[in-house]
C-alpha positions in Angstrom: -29.9 -30.2 -5.6 -27.0 -32.5 -4.6 -24.6 -30.6 -6.9 -25.7 -27.3 -5.5 -25.1 -28.5 -2.0 -21.6 -29.8 -3.0 -20.7 -26.4 -4.4 -21.8 -24.7 -1.2 -19.7 -27.1 0.9 -16.7 -26.5 -1.3 -17.1 -22.7 -1.2 -17.4 -22.7 2.5 -14.3 -24.9 2.8 -12.4 -22.5 0.5 -13.4 -19.4 2.5 -12.4 -21.1 5.8 -9.0 -22.2 4.4 -8.2 -18.8 3.0 -9.7 -16.7 5.8 -11.6 -14.7 3.3 -14.8 -14.9 5.4 -13.2 -12.6 8.0 -11.8 -10.0 5.6 -13.3 -6.5 5.4 -15.7 -5.8 2.6 -14.3 -4.0 -0.4 -15.1 -0.3 -0.2 -15.4 -0.2 3.6 -14.1 3.0 5.2 -13.4 3.2 9.0 -12.7 6.3 11.0 -11.3 6.2 14.5 -10.5 8.7 17.2 -7.3 8.0 19.1 -6.0 8.6 22.6 -2.4 9.4 23.7 0.4 11.6 22.5 0.8 10.2 19.0 -2.2 10.9 16.7 -5.8 11.9 17.3 -7.3 10.5 14.1 -7.0 7.3 12.1 -8.5 6.3 8.7 -8.6 2.9 7.0 -9.9 2.2 3.5 -10.2 -1.5 2.3 -10.2 -1.0 -1.4 -9.6 -4.4 -3.1 -9.6 -8.2 -2.6 -6.9 -10.2 -4.4 -6.0 -13.9 -4.0 -7.6 -14.3 -0.6 -6.1 -11.0 0.7 -7.4 -7.5 1.4 -5.5 -4.5 0.2 -5.9 -1.4 2.2 -4.6 2.1 2.9 -4.3 3.5 6.4 -3.4 7.0 7.7 -2.9 8.8 11.0 -3.3 12.5 11.6 -3.4 15.1 14.3 -3.8 19.0 14.3 -0.7 19.1 16.5 1.6 17.3 14.0 2.7 18.4 10.6 3.3 14.9 9.2 0.4 12.5 8.6 1.9 9.0 8.1 0.1 6.7 5.7 0.5 3.0 5.0 -0.3 0.6 2.2 -1.0 -2.9 3.4 -2.0 -6.4 2.3 -3.4 -9.0 4.7 -4.8 -12.6 4.5 -7.6 -13.4 6.9 -5.4 -14.9 9.7 -3.0 -12.0 9.4 -5.8 -9.5 9.7 -7.1 -11.1 12.9 -3.6 -11.6 14.4 -2.4 -8.2 13.4 0.7 -9.5 11.5 0.1 -8.5 7.9 1.6 -10.0 4.8 2.9 -6.7 3.5 3.0 -3.3 5.2 4.6 -0.2 3.7 5.0 3.1 5.3 6.9 6.2 4.1 10.3 5.0 5.3 10.3 1.1 5.3 8.4 -1.9 3.8 8.1 -5.1 5.7 7.0 -8.4 4.3 5.9 -11.4 6.5 5.8 -15.1 5.8 4.5 -17.8 8.3 7.3 -20.3 9.1 5.6 -22.5 11.7 2.6 -22.7 14.1 -1.2 -22.8 13.8 -1.9 -19.1 13.3 -3.8 -19.7 10.2 -6.5 -21.4 12.3 -7.2 -18.1 14.2 -9.8 -17.3 11.4 -12.2 -19.8 13.1 -12.5 -17.3 15.9 -13.0 -20.1 18.3 -11.8 -19.3 21.9 -8.2 -20.3 22.5 -4.6 -19.4 21.9 -3.0 -19.6 18.4 0.8 -19.1 18.0 3.6 -19.3 15.5 6.8 -17.8 14.1 6.8 -15.3 11.2 9.8 -14.5 9.1 9.9 -10.8 8.5 12.0 -9.2 5.7 12.8 -5.5 5.1 15.8 -3.5 4.1 17.5 -4.3 7.4 17.5 -8.0 6.6 15.5 -11.1 7.7 14.4 -11.8 11.3 12.0 -14.0 13.1 9.0 -12.7 15.0 7.1 -14.8 17.5 3.3 -14.3 17.5 0.7 -15.4 20.0 -3.0 -14.5 19.6 -5.6 -15.2 22.2 -9.3 -15.3 21.0 -11.8 -14.6 23.7 -15.5 -15.4 23.9 -18.1 -13.4 22.1 -19.5 -10.5 24.0 -21.6 -7.4 23.4 -20.2 -3.8 23.8 -21.6 -0.4 23.1 -19.8 1.4 20.3 -20.2 4.5 18.2 -21.5 2.3 15.4 -24.2 0.6 17.5 -25.3 -0.5 20.9 -24.7 -4.0 22.1 -22.4 -4.7 19.1 -21.4 -8.4 19.1 -17.6 -8.7 19.1 -14.8 -11.1 19.7 -11.9 -9.9 21.9 -8.4 -10.4 20.5 -5.1 -10.2 22.3 -1.8 -10.6 20.4 1.8 -10.5 21.6 4.6 -10.2 19.0 8.2 -10.7 20.2 11.1 -9.1 18.3 8.5 -7.3 16.2 11.0 -4.8 14.7 14.1 -7.1 14.6 15.6 -5.1 17.4 13.9 -6.8 20.4 10.7 -4.7 20.6 7.7 -6.5 22.0 4.3 -5.4 20.6 1.1 -6.0 22.5 -2.2 -5.6 20.6 -5.7 -5.7 22.0 -8.6 -5.4 19.7 -12.3 -6.1 19.2 -13.4 -7.8 16.0 -17.0 -7.5 14.7 -18.3 -10.5 12.8 -21.3 -8.6 11.4 -19.2 -5.6 10.2 -16.2 -7.9 9.4 -13.9 -5.2 10.8 -11.5 -4.5 13.7 -13.5 -1.8 15.3 -11.3 -0.9 18.4 -7.6 -1.4 18.6 -4.8 -0.6 21.0 -1.1 -1.2 20.3 1.7 -0.9 22.9 5.4 -1.1 22.2 7.9 -2.1 24.8 10.6 0.3 23.6 11.1 3.0 21.0 11.1 1.6 17.5 12.1 3.1 14.1 8.7 2.3 12.5 6.3 0.9 15.1 4.5 3.4 17.3 1.8 2.9 20.0 -1.8 4.0 19.5 -5.2 3.5 21.1 -8.1 4.0 18.7 -11.9 3.6 19.0 -14.2 3.4 16.0 -16.2 6.5 15.2 -17.9 5.5 12.0 -18.1 2.9 9.2 -19.4 3.5 5.7 -19.2 1.7 2.4 -18.4 3.4 -0.8 -21.6 3.5 -2.8 -19.9 3.2 -6.2 -17.5 0.3 -6.8 -15.7 0.7 -10.1 -16.7 -1.8 -12.7 -13.4 -1.9 -14.5 -10.5 -3.6 -12.8 -8.1 -3.3 -15.7 -4.8 -1.4 -15.1 -4.2 1.6 -17.3 -0.8 3.4 -17.9 -1.4 5.7 -20.9 0.7 8.7 -21.6 -0.3 11.7 -23.8 0.8 11.9 -27.4 4.3 12.9 -28.4 5.0 16.6 -28.2 2.9 17.1 -25.1 4.6 19.3 -22.4 3.4 18.9 -18.8 4.3 21.5 -16.2 3.9 21.0 -12.4 4.2 23.2 -9.3 5.9 21.4 -6.4 6.4 21.5 -2.7 9.4 19.9 -0.9 12.9 19.5 -2.3 12.0 20.9 -5.7 9.7 23.7 -6.8 8.9 22.8 -10.3 8.8 19.7 -12.5 8.5 19.4 -16.3 7.8 16.2 -18.2 7.9 16.4 -22.0 6.7 13.4 -24.0 9.3 12.9 -26.7 7.9 9.6 -28.1 4.8 7.5 -27.4 4.6 4.2 -29.3 3.5 0.8 -28.1 5.8 -0.4 -25.3 8.2 2.5 -26.0 7.6 5.8 -24.2 10.3 8.4 -23.9 9.8 11.3 -21.4 12.2 14.1 -20.8 12.3 15.1 -17.1 13.4 18.5 -15.8 13.5 19.2 -12.0 13.9 22.9 -11.2 16.9 24.2 -13.2 18.7 20.9 -13.1 20.0 19.3 -16.4 17.2 17.3 -18.1 17.4 13.6 -18.5 15.2 11.1 -20.4 13.5 7.9 -19.2 12.6 5.3 -21.8 10.6 2.2 -21.6 7.0 0.8 -21.5 4.6 3.4 -20.1 3.8 1.3 -17.0 7.4 1.2 -15.9 7.6 5.0 -16.0 4.6 5.2 -13.7 6.4 2.9 -11.3 9.4 5.2 -11.1 11.4 2.8 -13.3 12.5 2.6 -17.0 14.4 0.4 -19.4 17.2 3.0 -19.4 18.0 6.6 -18.6 20.1 9.0 -20.7 21.4 12.5 -20.0 20.8 15.7 -22.0 23.6 14.7 -24.4 22.2 11.3 -25.0 24.8 9.5 -23.0 23.6 6.4 -21.0 23.2 7.0 -17.3 21.6 3.7 -16.1 19.8 0.7 -17.4 17.4 -1.6 -15.5 16.9 -5.4 -15.8 13.7 -6.9 -14.5 13.8 -10.2 -12.4 11.4 -12.9 -11.7 8.8 -12.4 -14.4 8.7 -8.6 -13.8 8.9 -7.8 -17.6 5.1 -8.4 -17.8 3.0 -5.3 -17.1 0.3 -5.4 -14.4 -3.0 -6.4 -16.1 -5.4 -5.5 -13.3 -5.7 -3.2 -10.3 -4.3 -4.5 -7.0 -0.9 -5.6 -5.8 2.0 -6.1 -8.2 5.3 -7.7 -7.1 8.6 -7.9 -9.1 12.3 -7.3 -8.7 15.0 -5.5 -10.7 18.7 -4.7 -10.8 20.5 -1.7 -12.3 23.6 -1.4 -14.3 25.2 0.7 -11.6 24.6 -2.0 -9.0 24.0 -5.3 -10.8 24.7 -7.5 -7.7 21.7 -6.1 -5.8 18.1 -7.1 -6.6 15.6 -4.4 -5.5 12.1 -5.5 -4.7 9.3 -3.6 -6.4 5.8 -3.4 -4.9 3.2 -1.6 -6.9 -0.3 -0.7 -5.6 -2.8 0.2 -8.3 -6.2 1.5 -7.2 -9.3 1.5 -9.4 -10.4 5.0 -10.7 -12.8 5.9 -7.9 -11.5 9.1 -6.4 -12.4 12.6 -7.7 -10.0 15.5 -7.3 -9.9 19.0 -8.6 -7.2 19.7 -11.2 -6.5 22.7 -13.4 -8.7 20.9 -15.9 -11.6 20.7 -13.5 -12.7 17.8 -11.3 -11.4 14.5 -12.6 -11.6 10.9 -11.6 -8.2 9.5 -10.7 -6.5 6.2 -9.7 -3.4 5.9 -7.6 -0.3 4.2 -8.9 2.0 3.9 -6.0 5.3 2.0 -6.1 7.8 1.1 -3.4 11.4 0.2 -4.3 13.0 -1.7 -1.4 16.6 -2.8 -1.3 19.5 -3.0 1.1 20.9 0.3 -0.1 17.8 2.0 -1.4 14.2 2.8 -0.5 12.2 4.9 -2.9 8.5 5.7 -3.0 6.8 7.0 -6.2 3.1 8.0 -6.5 1.3 9.1 -9.6 -2.3 10.3 -9.4 -3.5 9.2 -12.9 -6.5 10.6 -14.8 -7.9 8.1 -17.4 -9.8 11.0 -18.9 -6.7 13.1 -19.5 -4.4 10.1 -20.0 -1.7 11.7 -17.8 -0.6 12.1 -14.2 -2.3 15.1 -12.4 0.0 14.8 -9.5 3.4 13.2 -8.8 5.1 12.3 -5.5 8.6 11.0 -5.0 10.8 10.3 -2.0 14.2 8.9 -1.3 14.1 7.7 2.3 17.6 6.4 2.6 19.7 8.8 0.7 17.4 11.8 1.4 18.2 13.2 -2.0 14.7 14.2 -2.8 11.2 14.4 -1.3 8.5 16.3 -3.1 4.9 16.5 -4.3 4.0 18.2 -7.6 0.5 19.1 -9.0 -0.3 19.7 -12.6 -0.1 23.4 -13.5 -0.4 23.3 -17.3 -0.3 20.9 -20.2 -2.4 18.1 -21.6 -5.9 18.2 -23.2 -8.8 20.0 -21.5 
């Protein structure tokens, strides 16, 4: 009895210290309606917990707008409550935050009061300090679309120099302890910012995915040598072909042909190719084009789903280390392919450097052992931006 009580005390202390008790539940999906001129709808899916953090995806949409921006994000408990997340990646920039000073970590107690600190933010524009102050109000009950008299805590945050260019962000939100979610949220920005925009969103519905995948192992298989994959594309290219030349342990060679451009070959472990990387690239004549060197333990492949962080440099720019952030979702989404409906997982990678920002996404089918869709974008050089869906190839 005494040992059981000790375990309970230790567990409670751990949850408090890591803020895990305030994080959204894995599989929770939240839909919002939004006011204003920006976007009318917002969607958030909290799909994984890792090391005391929640990993989520977020998207905005509107019938009046062609583009629907989406984010990948990671947040510890205090970051989720304060609105200053550890990692936040949108289509054009990735920002990483680290607490430098202050008592912001204590905001997870949700006790009334003001918590403040300084965060060091890093993105491709460099490093800059952001001042953060979060006021926690008293508990109150409000009527929402997910329930009458919902018990919530009001949160008010102010972030100075939020974008590194002097913009001040004011955020007001309601947090529900019972749902463990931010249910209403309003963001105001003092001046136009390159990647921060205002919104005012109210919760419309919350549900939890009924099936949580049992396996959390990462998978990066490629089809056997001799397989030819053909894709139809939209964007900067209209067609993509990937021919598997070799497939052995830790050594996959894929020939890539975009439209009528000259083919080139990417060689390396299968997981690197899914991250938009390789050991080396060669042209159609077999001449070396570029080689990559991993940094900081990045030679080890991701073993489980979740967030993967590493760095690398290329032979064409050896002095620059590019940060690599990979998001690997479990196989839980079903999509229709030319081989029928298949369960897929998302392998999304962001390459963030001073002179480069690339985003690669592969929608991977563990049944077919191949990508059923490929997305790639160069947001600094604007050399490519496309989405391709499997047209033919692979086993049925």
